[in-house]
C-alpha positions as CSV (number, residue, x, y, z in Angstrom):
1,M,-13.4,-26.0,-12.1
2,S,-15.2,-25.6,-8.8
3,A,-13.4,-26.0,-5.6
4,E,-13.7,-25.4,-1.9
5,S,-12.1,-22.1,-1.0
6,P,-9.0,-22.4,1.2
7,D,-9.6,-21.1,4.7
8,V,-6.9,-18.9,6.2
9,T,-7.8,-20.3,9.7
10,K,-7.1,-24.0,8.9
11,P,-3.3,-24.1,9.0
12,S,-1.7,-24.1,12.5
13,P,0.4,-21.1,13.5
14,R,3.5,-23.2,13.3
15,A,2.5,-24.3,9.8
16,L,2.0,-20.8,8.7
17,L,5.3,-19.7,10.2
18,D,7.1,-22.4,8.2
19,L,5.2,-21.4,5.1
20,Y,6.2,-17.7,5.5
21,R,9.8,-18.6,6.2
22,G,10.0,-20.7,3.1
23,E,8.1,-18.3,0.9
24,M,10.1,-15.3,2.1
25,S,13.4,-17.0,1.4
26,V,12.3,-17.8,-2.1
27,M,10.9,-14.3,-2.8
28,L,13.9,-12.6,-1.3
29,A,16.2,-14.7,-3.6
30,W,14.0,-13.9,-6.6
31,N,14.1,-10.2,-6.0
32,L,17.8,-10.2,-5.4
33,Q,18.3,-12.1,-8.6
34,Y,16.3,-9.7,-10.7
35,R,17.8,-6.6,-9.1
36,G,17.5,-4.7,-12.4
37,A,13.8,-5.0,-12.5
38,V,13.5,-4.0,-8.8
39,F,15.7,-1.0,-9.5
40,L,13.4,0.2,-12.4
41,W,10.4,-0.1,-10.1
42,V,12.2,1.8,-7.4
43,L,13.3,4.5,-9.9
44,G,9.7,5.0,-10.9
45,A,8.7,5.3,-7.2
46,V,11.3,8.0,-6.7
47,M,10.3,10.1,-9.8
48,Q,6.7,11.0,-8.7
49,P,7.6,12.5,-5.3
50,L,10.6,14.2,-6.8
51,V,8.5,16.0,-9.4
52,L,5.8,16.8,-6.7
53,I,8.4,18.4,-4.5
54,V,9.5,20.7,-7.2
55,V,6.0,21.6,-8.2
56,W,4.7,22.3,-4.6
57,Q,7.8,24.1,-3.5
58,A,7.3,26.4,-6.5
59,V,3.6,26.9,-5.4
60,A,4.7,27.6,-1.8
61,D,7.1,30.3,-3.0
62,G,4.3,32.0,-4.9
63,R,1.5,32.0,-2.4
64,D,0.6,31.0,1.1
65,T,-0.6,27.4,1.2
66,G,-0.1,26.8,4.9
67,M,3.1,24.9,4.4
68,T,6.6,26.0,3.7
69,A,8.9,24.7,0.9
70,G,10.8,22.7,3.5
71,E,7.7,21.2,4.9
72,Y,6.6,20.1,1.4
73,A,10.0,18.4,0.9
74,A,9.6,16.5,4.2
75,Y,6.1,15.5,3.3
76,F,6.8,14.0,-0.1
77,M,10.1,12.4,1.2
78,V,8.1,10.5,3.8
79,S,5.3,9.9,1.3
80,M,7.8,8.2,-1.0
81,I,8.7,5.7,1.9
82,V,5.1,5.2,2.9
83,S,3.9,4.6,-0.7
84,H,6.7,2.1,-1.3
85,M,5.9,0.2,1.9
86,T,2.1,0.1,1.2
87,F,2.2,-0.4,-2.6
88,I,1.0,-3.7,-4.1
89,W,0.4,-4.7,-7.7
90,H,-1.6,-7.8,-7.4
91,M,-4.9,-6.3,-8.6
92,W,-3.1,-5.8,-12.0
93,E,-2.2,-9.5,-12.1
94,F,-5.5,-11.1,-11.2
95,E,-7.1,-10.9,-14.7
96,W,-4.1,-12.9,-16.1
97,R,-4.1,-15.3,-13.2
98,I,-7.8,-16.2,-13.8
99,R,-7.7,-16.3,-17.6
100,S,-4.5,-18.4,-17.7
101,G,-5.7,-21.0,-15.1
102,Y,-2.9,-19.9,-12.7
103,F,-5.3,-20.1,-9.8
104,S,-6.3,-23.8,-10.4
105,P,-3.3,-25.4,-8.6
106,L,-3.4,-22.7,-5.9
107,L,-6.9,-23.9,-4.9
108,L,-5.6,-27.3,-4.3
109,R,-3.1,-26.1,-1.6
110,P,-4.3,-26.2,2.1
111,V,-3.6,-22.5,2.6
112,H,-5.1,-19.3,1.3
113,P,-3.2,-18.0,-1.7
114,I,-3.1,-14.5,-0.1
115,H,-0.2,-15.7,2.0
116,A,2.1,-16.1,-1.0
117,D,1.1,-12.6,-2.2
118,V,1.9,-11.2,1.3
119,C,5.4,-12.8,1.1
120,Q,6.0,-11.6,-2.4
121,S,5.0,-8.0,-1.4
122,L,7.2,-7.9,1.7
123,A,10.2,-9.3,-0.2
124,Y,10.0,-6.6,-2.8
125,K,9.6,-3.9,-0.3
126,L,12.5,-5.1,1.8
127,V,14.8,-5.2,-1.2
128,G,13.5,-1.9,-2.6
129,L,14.3,-0.1,0.6
130,A,18.0,-0.4,-0.4
131,G,17.2,2.2,-3.0
132,I,14.3,4.1,-1.4
133,I,16.1,5.0,1.9
134,P,19.3,6.6,0.2
135,A,17.0,8.4,-2.3
136,A,14.9,9.8,0.6
137,I,18.0,11.0,2.5
138,L,19.4,12.7,-0.7
139,M,16.1,14.4,-1.4
140,A,15.9,15.7,2.2
141,V,19.3,17.2,1.9
142,I,18.9,18.7,-1.6
143,F,15.5,20.2,-1.0
144,R,16.2,21.1,2.7
145,A,13.3,19.2,4.2
146,D,11.9,20.6,7.4
147,F,11.2,18.1,10.1
148,G,10.6,20.7,12.8
149,N,7.7,18.8,14.5
150,A,9.1,15.4,14.3
151,S,10.4,13.7,17.4
152,W,11.4,10.2,18.7
153,Q,7.8,9.9,19.9
154,S,6.5,10.6,16.4
155,V,8.8,8.0,14.9
156,M,7.7,5.4,17.5
157,A,4.1,6.2,16.6
158,F,4.8,6.0,12.9
159,L,5.8,2.3,13.1
160,P,2.4,0.9,14.1
161,A,0.7,3.5,11.8
162,L,2.8,2.2,8.9
163,L,2.1,-1.4,9.7
164,L,-1.6,-0.9,9.9
165,A,-1.5,1.1,6.7
166,M,0.3,-1.7,4.9
167,A,-2.3,-4.2,6.1
168,L,-5.1,-2.0,5.2
169,R,-4.0,-1.2,1.7
170,F,-3.1,-4.8,1.0
171,I,-6.4,-6.2,2.1
172,V,-8.5,-3.5,0.3
173,E,-6.6,-3.9,-3.0
174,W,-6.8,-7.7,-2.7
175,C,-10.6,-7.2,-2.5
176,L,-10.5,-5.0,-5.6
177,A,-8.4,-7.7,-7.4
178,L,-11.1,-10.2,-6.8
179,A,-13.4,-8.2,-9.1
180,A,-11.5,-10.0,-11.9
181,F,-13.5,-13.1,-11.2
182,W,-16.7,-11.3,-12.4
183,M,-15.2,-8.8,-14.9
184,T,-13.3,-9.7,-18.1
185,K,-11.4,-6.4,-18.1
186,V,-10.4,-4.7,-14.9
187,A,-7.8,-2.2,-16.0
188,S,-10.2,0.7,-16.1
189,L,-11.4,-0.1,-12.5
190,N,-7.9,-0.3,-11.3
191,Q,-7.0,3.0,-12.8
192,L,-10.0,4.7,-11.3
193,F,-9.0,3.2,-7.9
194,D,-5.4,4.6,-8.3
195,A,-6.8,8.0,-9.1
196,F,-8.8,8.0,-5.8
197,F,-5.7,7.0,-4.0
198,L,-3.7,9.8,-5.6
199,F,-6.0,12.5,-4.5
200,L,-7.8,11.1,-1.5
201,G,-4.8,9.3,-0.1
202,G,-2.6,12.4,-0.1
203,Q,-0.1,11.3,-2.7
204,F,-0.7,14.2,-5.1
205,A,-0.8,16.8,-2.3
206,P,-1.2,17.0,1.4
207,I,-4.9,16.7,2.2
208,S,-4.6,19.7,4.5
209,V,-4.2,21.9,1.4
210,M,-7.1,20.4,-0.5
211,P,-10.6,21.8,-0.7
212,D,-12.7,21.2,2.5
213,W,-15.1,18.8,0.8
214,I,-12.1,16.5,-0.2
215,Q,-10.8,16.7,3.4
216,T,-14.3,15.6,4.7
217,L,-14.7,12.9,2.1
218,S,-11.2,11.5,2.7
219,F,-11.9,11.1,6.4
220,V,-14.5,8.3,5.9
221,L,-12.6,6.5,3.1
222,P,-9.6,4.1,3.5
223,F,-7.2,6.0,1.2
224,R,-6.4,8.7,3.8
225,W,-5.6,6.1,6.5
226,S,-3.2,4.2,4.1
227,I,-1.0,7.1,3.0
228,Y,-1.7,10.5,4.6
229,F,-2.2,9.4,8.2
230,P,1.2,7.6,8.6
231,I,2.9,10.5,6.8
232,Q,1.5,13.0,9.2
233,V,2.3,10.8,12.2
234,A,5.9,10.5,11.1
235,L,6.2,14.3,10.7
236,G,4.8,14.8,14.2
237,N,1.6,16.6,12.9
238,I,-0.8,14.1,14.5
239,T,-0.6,13.5,18.2
240,G,-2.8,12.9,21.3
241,A,-6.5,12.1,20.7
242,D,-6.2,12.5,16.9
243,L,-3.5,9.8,16.9
244,W,-5.8,7.3,18.6
245,I,-8.7,8.2,16.3
246,G,-6.5,7.5,13.4
247,F,-5.4,4.1,14.7
248,G,-9.1,3.4,15.4
249,M,-10.0,4.3,11.8
250,Q,-7.2,2.1,10.5
251,I,-8.4,-0.9,12.5
252,A,-12.0,-0.4,11.7
253,W,-11.3,-0.3,7.9
254,I,-9.1,-3.4,8.2
255,A,-11.9,-5.3,10.0
256,L,-14.4,-4.3,7.4
257,A,-12.0,-5.1,4.6
258,V,-11.3,-8.6,6.0
259,A,-15.0,-9.3,6.3
260,V,-15.6,-8.2,2.6
261,L,-12.5,-10.2,1.5
262,Q,-13.8,-13.4,3.1
263,L,-17.2,-13.0,1.5
264,M,-15.9,-12.2,-1.9
265,W,-13.4,-15.0,-1.8
266,K,-15.9,-17.6,-1.0
267,R,-18.3,-16.5,-3.8
268,A,-15.4,-16.1,-6.3
269,V,-14.0,-19.5,-5.8
270,A,-17.5,-21.1,-5.8
271,N,-18.1,-19.7,-9.3
272,Y,-14.5,-20.1,-10.6
273,S,-14.1,-21.8,-13.9
274,A,-10.6,-21.7,-15.3
275,V,-10.1,-21.8,-19.0
276,G,-8.5,-25.1,-19.9
277,A,-8.5,-26.4,-16.3
């Protein structure tokens, strides 16, 4: 089928507010009903930083990496929270959505389908925090996390850094998800993207301990500003002018991602032909 692409600017602010209120209530109820599935997702989110803390603390004990064992514990503890709050999975669903015809009825709605995905993502993150926060506190105690540079100012700066990181990663990955309109198999592309996020975003290791060329490359790509930047802000390691440069990079990447998303969405919907629709 061919359809006019829904425009995010068409609904009034009040209509969008009502939409988000209704969608959030449904999604929160769904996540609370399927607590077991959410628990397994959260458990998976805890395992990676847990393993990385053990590995990097062992490395720190053997040689000088510029960070202490306690600083590694603090880094990966905050990384777990940031990764949970920025993580989305929709790029893994789009291939099925398109091939099954799931998108057909969505295109008949007067609002962009991205809004439903935003609500679904936020609901999962809010419910998942019930497991992530206690796990983070427990990890901080067990591994003696060192938050020596953190302060109430860094915590206050962390909030906008995290919100911008959430928006940036969501929009960038939604753009990636739209590749499914032109590709029959997107799993390899998604896996490659995840690998870039792992190394250039600072999930596998703090970017400060990576080779210089990786540090330089990461500065001009969105991955760093979605994970590493908010982590370092929370830990009090980025302040002053560097903090504002980071905010500027986040906003610039969000603006670019929104422009790309609008262009890709219009072209994708114009050529959309759902099987069996």
